[in-house]
C-alpha positions, 0 to 999 in steps of 0.5 A: 512129452514135456519139453525142457527149456535149458534156461529155466528147467534143471538139467545141468549137473553141478556140485555146490561148495557145500558138497551137494550135487544138484541140477540147474537150469542156466538162469539158476546156474548163473545166479548161483555161480559164486556158490558152485564148485564144479560141473559133474560131467565127463571130459568131452561134456565138460569142454562143450558145456563150458564153451556154451557157458562162456559164449553166453557170458561173452555175448551178454557182456558184448566183450570185454574189449581189452584186459583193462575192461576184463579186470572190471567185468566180473561183477557184471557177469551174473546180471548181464547173463540173466538179462540175456537169457531172459531175452533169448529164453525161447531159443533154448527149448530142447524140443520143437516141431520145426526147429529147437536149440541147436536144431535148425528149422526145415529138417525132415526125413528123406524116408521113414527109415532115416529116423534113428535111436538117440544113441546116434548123438551120444558119444558115450553110447556104444554104437558106430565108432564108439567103443563098448568101454563107454557103454555095454548096451549097444543095440538095445533101446535106452531111456534117455532123460531130457537132461542127458539128451541136452548134454549129449546134443551139445557135446555131439555138435562140438566133438562129432567124429568125422565119417559116415552119417545119414542124409536128411532133407533141409529146407527141401534140399537133401544134405547129401547126394547118397546115403550114407554120406560123409561128414568132417569132424566137429571143431573141437575134435581135430588132432584129439585136441587137448582143451584147457580151462583155468580154474577158480575157487568157484564157477564164477571165477572160472568163467571170468578167467576164461573170457577172451577179450575182443582185442585178442579175438581181433589179433587172431583175425576173427570177428566177435560174431553172435551165437548160432541161435541168434543167427541160425542158418536156414539152409546150407547156402545161407551165407551170412549165417554160415559165415558167422557160425564158422569164422567168428569167435562166438559162432564157433564156441557153440557149433552146428557141425551136424544137422539134428532133429529130435522128435517131439516124443524124445525117443528118436532123432535125425542126423546128417552132416551140418556146417563144415568148420574149417581148421586146416587149409593146405596143411596149415592151421588156419582156425582153432578153438580158444580152448585149445593149446597150440605150439609152433613147430620147427617150421614156425607153423602152429600145431594143435597140442593133441592127446594120446591115449598112451601118453599121460597129459602131465608129460606135455604140461609146459606145451599146454601152458604155452598159451599163457606166454607172451611169446605165444601170439595166439589166444591167451585167456590169461597172459602172464601178468594176469595170472593169479599168484597161484592157479589151477588148470583143467585139461581134457580131450576126446581121443580119436583114431581118425573116426574111431573114438578111443576114449577120454582123458582129463587131468587137473593141476593146481598151485601153478605159477608163472615159472611154469610158463614160456620157453624157460619152462620148455627147457626145464621140461626137456631136462626132466623128460630127457631123464625119464626117456633115458630111464625107459630106454634103459628098461628096454635095453635090460629086457633085450639083455635078459632075453639075449642071455637065453639066446632067445629070439625074443619074438614077443618083443613088441608086446613086452615093450608095450607092457613095459611102457605102460607100467613105467609111465604109470608109475611115473604118473603116480609121482607126477606131483614131484615132476611138476614141483621140479618143473617149477623150482628153479634157481634161474630161468632154465636150470633145475636145482640139483636137489630137485633133479636128484629127487626126480632121478630117484623116482625114475630109477625106482620106476625102471627097476620096478618095471623090469622086475615085474616083466622078467621071471626068476624061477630058476638059477639060469633065470636068476643069473640072467636077471642079475646081469641084465639089471646092471643095464638099468640106470644109476642116479649118476647116469641119469644126472649126467647130461640128462642121462644121454 
């Protein structure tokens, strides 16, 4: 099997500004980053690859040190990255007899049966905790290209869900006492974290916008460190290497949360637990990734903003943007004064229920500005979402009223309410641009213009009536009468505008 080198061989799928879709090695990617408009990847893959690309740039620049140096470093990104990749090219071989990219040396099978299918490291294949919504071919042999295998490996190290896993021999020591063993999740997976990137007109701009300064990293009480391939752990007790991988900025950007060895034939692999990446300690958030958004709860504790498969991401927009606020003392790739006059963000997550993968979510928002950032935006969101929540509550009350008119026990209330939630919020999601516009259009810091509140109120009323009408029958006179009476429970515009509909 021919090897693949991530620096020189084409593997990364990108879309050019011209619209053409091609694959590139890392060296070609950086040399043409100003011509590339986007990556062609699923949500968890995009997050993982972006972290790799940022890691390479930050190490190549050895900075930037502060915001002033950041402003001037854009032109240095490409030449420095190319020099760095040429120096470390041998570390980016995907396959190796004893060690390769994100695969430490000294890894062997405890017994021949420990070798498994490559689907073990693919979070998009239906096996184990991964559902069939990603893949219909569970349990069958698959042909996996080396290009996709490289993407799978990087994503697996970032997002591996916690749970049972095999045991390997690493440097002559078994990684677990018994098989199967248990392993914590990868550093990007806790709380189904939503990861965020500021987007530019090309990938070069996007990389530049998402660099963190050494000043910010130090404020976060982390060292800069080095990428894991520069200081690869040789065994579990390799103190300096493990500390670099788990507690430094560059070490955590491309993690080694699983021990993986891909066979030279590229048709099977070994997997076992790798290095544990601390996130929580005694219930407190002590480490989190620079790509995550965090907020402070009522007890002033940092909390990761996580995704919910049933809750569209736009409903958390100010919380996601809170990272850019001067009021938020955490990683802030760009601060308010550094934001472009109009910018876009991409957000995405791998949604988990403990160790079970529920799916991926992603969204993109453009034409944002500083009005969407900070406490004032949080207050405007409270107003708009208060109106929306009141609309949903009124739908449920109308459904209760409808069934009460039949003296029914409404035994299937839970499933009907779940269906109502789905249709109601799906309709509002179609109109999310109106919500986003209302969120950013204010006459002062906290208030929303009356015309914008009126527009949002009409959308909510429309969603409430459509949802209710969809879920109730009107096939006879009695049903029609019950429908008419219950419809009176649905909100009026006046109710929605009066004290947020409360």
